[in-house]
C-alpha positions in Angstrom: 22.7 -9.8 23.7 21.0 -7.4 21.3 19.0 -4.5 22.8 16.1 -2.8 21.0 13.7 0.0 21.8 10.1 0.3 20.6 8.6 3.7 20.0 4.9 3.7 20.2 3.0 1.1 22.3 -0.2 1.0 20.3 -1.5 -1.9 18.2 1.7 -2.5 16.2 4.2 -1.6 18.9 2.6 -3.9 21.5 2.6 -6.6 18.9 6.3 -6.2 18.3 7.0 -6.6 22.1 4.7 -9.6 22.2 6.4 -11.4 19.3 9.9 -10.7 20.7 8.8 -12.2 24.0 6.7 -15.2 22.8 9.0 -16.2 20.0 12.2 -15.5 21.9 13.6 -19.0 21.5 13.0 -19.1 17.7 14.6 -15.7 17.2 17.6 -16.6 19.3 18.2 -19.7 17.2 17.9 -17.6 14.0 20.4 -15.0 15.2 22.5 -17.1 17.6 21.9 -14.2 19.9 19.2 -13.1 22.3 17.2 -9.9 21.6 15.7 -8.0 24.5 13.5 -4.9 24.6 15.1 -2.3 26.9 12.7 0.6 26.3 9.2 1.3 25.2 8.6 4.9 24.4 5.1 6.3 24.9 3.5 9.2 26.7 0.5 7.2 28.0 0.2 5.4 31.4 0.7 1.6 31.2 1.0 1.0 35.0 -1.0 -2.2 34.7 0.9 -3.6 31.7 3.3 -6.5 32.2 6.0 -4.4 30.5 5.3 -1.2 32.5 8.8 -1.1 33.9 10.2 -0.6 30.3 7.9 2.3 29.4 9.5 5.8 29.3 8.4 9.1 27.9 12.0 10.3 27.5 13.2 9.9 23.9 16.7 10.9 24.9 17.1 7.8 27.0 16.9 5.7 23.8 19.0 8.2 21.7 21.9 8.3 24.1 22.0 4.7 25.2 24.9 3.0 23.4 23.4 -0.5 24.2 20.5 0.2 21.8 21.3 -1.2 18.4 17.9 -1.2 16.7 14.7 0.9 17.2 11.3 0.0 16.0 9.2 3.0 15.2 5.5 2.3 15.4 4.3 5.8 16.3 2.7 6.6 12.9 2.4 10.0 11.3 5.2 12.4 10.6 5.7 14.2 13.9 7.6 13.4 16.0 8.4 10.1 14.1 10.4 11.9 11.4 12.6 13.9 13.8 13.1 10.9 16.2 14.0 8.6 13.3 16.5 11.0 11.8 18.2 11.6 15.1 18.5 7.8 15.7 20.0 7.2 12.3 22.4 10.0 12.7 23.5 8.6 16.0 24.3 5.2 14.3 21.3 3.2 15.3 19.2 1.2 12.8 15.5 1.9 12.6 12.6 -0.3 11.4 9.1 1.0 10.8 5.6 0.3 9.8 4.9 4.0 9.1 4.0 4.2 5.4 3.4 8.0 5.6 6.9 8.6 6.9 8.5 6.3 4.4 6.5 7.8 1.5 7.3 11.3 2.5 10.9 11.2 3.9 12.1 7.7 2.9 14.7 9.0 0.4 16.4 11.2 3.0 16.3 8.7 5.7 17.7 5.9 3.5 20.6 8.2 2.5 21.4 9.0 6.1 21.3 5.2 6.9 23.8 4.5 4.1 26.1 7.3 5.2 26.1 6.0 8.8 26.4 2.4 7.7 23.2 1.4 9.5 19.8 0.4 8.1 16.4 1.9 7.7 13.9 -0.9 6.9 10.1 -0.7 6.3 8.7 -4.1 5.3 5.6 -3.5 7.4 4.8 -0.2 5.7 3.2 -2.0 2.7 0.9 -5.0 2.9 1.2 -5.5 6.7 2.3 -9.1 7.2 2.8 -9.8 3.5 6.4 -10.0 2.5 6.8 -7.7 -0.5 9.7 -5.2 0.2 12.2 -8.0 0.9 11.3 -10.0 -2.2 11.5 -6.9 -4.4 15.0 -6.1 -3.0 16.4 -9.6 -2.8 14.4 -12.5 -4.4 13.8 -10.8 -7.8 16.6 -8.3 -7.7 17.8 -9.7 -11.0 14.6 -8.6 -12.7 13.4 -5.3 -14.0 10.0 -4.9 -12.3 7.7 -3.6 -15.0 4.4 -3.6 -13.3 2.7 -3.9 -9.9 -1.1 -4.1 -9.4 -2.3 -4.5 -5.9 -5.1 -4.4 -3.3 -3.1 -2.8 -0.5 -5.9 -1.4 1.7 -7.9 -3.9 3.7 -10.6 -1.5 4.7 -11.7 -0.6 1.2 -11.4 -4.3 0.2 -13.8 -5.2 3.0 -16.3 -2.5 2.0 -16.3 -3.6 -1.7 -16.5 -7.3 -0.7 -19.7 -6.5 1.3 -21.2 -4.6 -1.6 -20.7 -7.5 -3.9 -21.3 -10.5 -1.6 -24.1 -9.1 0.5 -25.6 -6.4 -1.7 -24.9 -3.6 0.8 -24.7 0.1 -0.2 -21.3 1.9 0.3 -22.6 3.7 3.4 -23.9 0.5 5.0 -20.7 -1.4 4.2 -18.6 1.4 5.6 -20.7 1.5 8.8 -20.3 -2.3 9.1 -16.5 -1.9 8.7 -16.4 0.8 11.4 -18.4 -1.4 13.8 -16.0 -4.3 13.3 -12.9 -2.0 13.8 -11.7 -2.3 10.2 -12.4 1.4 9.4 -11.5 4.4 11.5 -14.1 6.9 12.7 -12.7 9.2 10.0 -12.2 6.8 7.1 -11.1 9.4 4.6 -7.5 8.1 4.3 -8.7 4.7 3.4 -11.9 5.3 1.3 -10.4 8.1 -0.7 -7.3 6.1 -1.6 -4.7 8.1 0.3 -3.4 5.2 2.3 -3.0 3.0 -0.9 -1.4 5.9 -2.7 1.5 6.2 -0.1 2.0 2.4 -0.3 2.2 2.3 -4.1 4.6 5.3 -4.0 6.9 3.2 -1.8 6.7 0.2 -4.1 7.3 2.3 -7.1 10.3 4.0 -5.5 11.8 0.7 -4.5 11.2 -0.9 -7.9 12.5 2.0 -10.0 15.2 3.1 -7.6 13.9 6.6 -7.9 11.9 8.8 -5.5 8.3 8.7 -6.5 6.3 11.5 -4.9 2.8 10.2 -3.9 1.5 13.7 -4.5 2.0 13.1 -8.2 0.0 9.9 -8.3 -3.5 10.1 -9.6 -5.8 9.0 -6.7 -9.5 8.2 -6.8 -11.2 6.5 -3.9 -14.2 4.2 -3.6 -16.7 6.6 -2.0 -18.6 7.1 -5.3 -19.0 3.4 -6.1 -22.7 2.5 -6.1 -24.9 -0.5 -6.2 -25.5 0.1 -9.9 -21.7 -0.1 -10.5 -21.7 -3.4 -8.8 -24.5 -4.7 -11.1 -22.6 -3.5 -14.2 -19.5 -5.3 -13.1 -21.4 -8.5 -12.3 -22.9 -8.5 -15.8 -19.4 -9.1 -17.2 -18.3 -11.6 -14.6 -16.2 -9.1 -12.7 -15.8 -7.3 -9.4 -14.6 -3.9 -8.4 -11.4 -3.5 -6.4 -9.4 -0.5 -5.3 -6.2 -1.1 -7.3 -2.9 0.6 -6.8 -0.8 0.5 -9.9 2.7 1.2 -10.9 4.1 0.3 -14.4 7.0 1.2 -16.6 6.4 1.3 -20.4 9.0 2.6 -22.9 11.1 3.8 -20.0 8.2 5.9 -18.6 6.6 5.5 -15.2 2.8 5.6 -14.7 1.1 5.2 -11.4 -2.5 5.5 -10.1 -4.8 4.4 -7.3 -8.5 4.0 -8.4 -11.4 1.6 -8.5 -11.0 -1.0 -11.2 -13.2 -3.6 -12.8 -11.4 -6.9 -12.4 -12.5 -10.1 -14.2 -13.3 -13.1 -12.0 -10.5 -15.0 -13.7 -7.9 -12.6 -12.3 -6.1 -13.9 -9.2 -6.9 -10.8 -7.1 -10.6 -10.8 -8.0 -11.2 -13.5 -5.3 -9.3 -11.6 -2.6 -12.1 -10.5 -0.2 -12.6 -8.9 3.2 -9.5 -7.4 4.8 -7.0 -9.4 2.9 -4.5 -7.8 0.5 -3.0 -9.1 -2.7 -0.2 -7.8 -4.8 0.7 -8.9 -8.4 4.3 -8.2 -9.5 5.5 -8.6 -13.0 9.3 -9.0 -13.6 10.8 -9.0 -17.1 12.4 -12.4 -16.5 10.3 -14.1 -13.8 7.0 -12.8 -15.3 4.0 -12.9 -12.9 4.2 -13.3 -9.1 1.5 -13.1 -6.5 1.7 -12.1 -2.9 -1.3 -12.6 -0.6 -2.1 -12.4 3.0 -3.4 -10.2 5.8 -2.6 -6.6 5.0 -3.1 -5.3 8.5 -3.7 -6.3 12.0 -1.6 -6.3 15.2 0.5 -9.5 14.8 0.8 -9.8 11.0 2.1 -6.2 10.8 4.3 -6.7 13.9 5.7 -9.9 12.4 7.0 -7.9 9.5 8.6 -5.3 11.9 10.3 -8.1 13.9 11.6 -9.6 10.6 13.3 -6.3 9.9 14.7 -6.1 13.4 16.3 -9.5 12.9 17.7 -8.4 9.5 19.2 -5.3 11.1 21.1 -7.5 13.6 22.2 -9.8 10.8 23.5 -6.8 8.9 25.2 -5.2 11.9 28.0 -3.0 10.7 26.8 -3.0 7.1 24.1 -1.2 5.0 21.7 -3.2 2.8 22.2 -0.8 -0.1 18.6 0.4 -0.4 18.5 3.9 -1.7 15.9 6.1 -3.5 17.7 8.3 -6.1 16.2 11.7 -7.2 13.5 11.3 -9.9 14.9 11.7 -13.4 13.3 14.4 -15.5 10.3 13.2 -17.5 10.6 9.6 -16.1 7.2 9.8 -14.3 4.5 10.8 -16.7 1.0 12.3 -16.1 -1.6 9.6 -15.6 -3.5 11.2 -18.6 -0.9 9.8 -20.9 -1.4 6.2 -19.7 -3.4 3.7 -21.8 -6.3 1.9 -20.2 -9.6 0.3 -21.1 -12.6 1.7 -19.4 -16.2 1.0 -18.6 -18.0 4.3 -19.3 -21.6 4.7 -18.0 -23.7 7.0 -20.1 -27.3 8.3 -19.6 -29.9 9.2 -22.1 -31.3 7.8 -25.3 -29.6 4.4 -25.6 -30.0 4.1 -29.4 -28.4 7.5 -30.0 -25.6 6.7 -27.6 -24.8 3.5 -29.4 -24.8 5.3 -32.8 -22.3 7.9 -31.5 -20.0 5.5 -29.6 -19.8 2.9 -32.5 -17.6 5.4 -34.3 -15.6 6.5 -31.3 -14.3 3.2 -30.0 -12.8 0.0 -31.6 -15.4 -2.8 -31.3 -17.2 -1.4 -28.2 -19.1 -3.7 -26.0 -22.4 -2.6 -24.3 -24.0 -3.5 -21.0 -27.4 -2.5 -19.8 -29.1 -2.8 -16.4 -31.8 -0.2 -16.7 -33.7 2.1 -19.1 -32.1 5.3 -20.4 -28.6 4.3 -19.3 -25.9 2.1 -20.9 -22.3 1.2 -20.2 -19.7 1.1 -23.0 -16.5 -1.1 -22.7 -13.8 0.8 -24.6 -10.6 -0.4 -26.2 -7.3 0.7 -24.6 -6.6 4.4 -25.2 -5.0 7.2 -23.3 -7.0 9.0 -20.7 -6.6 12.2 -22.7 -8.0 10.5 -25.8 -10.9 9.1 -23.8 -11.8 12.5 -22.4 -11.7 14.0 -25.8 -14.0 11.3 -27.2 -16.5 11.7 -24.4 -16.6 15.5 -24.4 -20.1 15.6 -26.0 -21.6 12.6 -24.3 -23.7 12.4 -21.1 -21.1 10.6 -18.9 -22.3 9.3 -15.5 -19.0 7.6 -14.5 -15.8 6.1 -15.8 -14.2 3.0 -14.2 -10.9 1.6 -15.3 -10.7 -2.1 -16.4 -7.7 -4.1 -15.2 -6.4 -6.2 -18.0 
């Protein structure tokens, strides 16, 4: 009989315990072995919980119990999750997690320890909640070079933008609605400013490239400055705006960003609304793949954690080989060197703006929704080139176009 511990008995942790109990028969058939939860680590009182007898506030009970084979870390944040995870791996226990911040910050170190100790550190639930994305990248398309990933990986921002497009709400009203429904935190900064999505794309970029991508080096712009006028401009060209996390490799150089992007309605992720996530992956042999589903929530996220627990038992005594090597010099390039097309909104005399921009861009397109303002659709060019061309123009805003 396999024994597991769950650290953190919040939304995800309680979901893990629930699935291991409710789907016990299915899991037993899959593994040909029963899995039981022996400990639940949390400092809070759960005296009225059906699993109250399993709750402890003593981490050392888990660390020093030789019966514990796998530990699910659902605490979130870096402290004490990092210290606990490191100690568990060093003691020869496998750890699975939904903690994107921990994986993005210390994943390379923890994976190396797991490899040295011949155990596993798994993190399927850290990106995309219940959407399988880590395992397909590692296994299903392992024979491909992943050249690009574009994804909606944050359900909160996707819900807000969906409300702005579908129901005409302002950003502030859509955010308030998301908070009332429990989709957004009281302090929504990590979501609406793109930090959550940034950590997730850093994990996917590290996994795809095999090198440690530091999320601090990823250009990150949130959605808090998106306005109702931006929505109207996008609608004029049969498009929507989504917060897109991007990783791509061109000419053996890696580029990554998180930013609002104009997405044509014919693109598969344009129709992904509300709290759902969607991730497009391009492999050099398999070409385009699409992963879609609930990117958050108690049971979808816990489902991914449980899948990792099952894999750890299947791989008992072996390591899955996942490792993030140090980043090669000059492999990750500044975002400003990346080529993109943009919608640039300019204010002032429209005739004068058109005259100036006709000579700056290749076959520019124009969109107008009100007097004394016009949007220009540019050709693809580097961000540096764009900034240079716009230096003498009255720029209101620039929004990337996903092509």
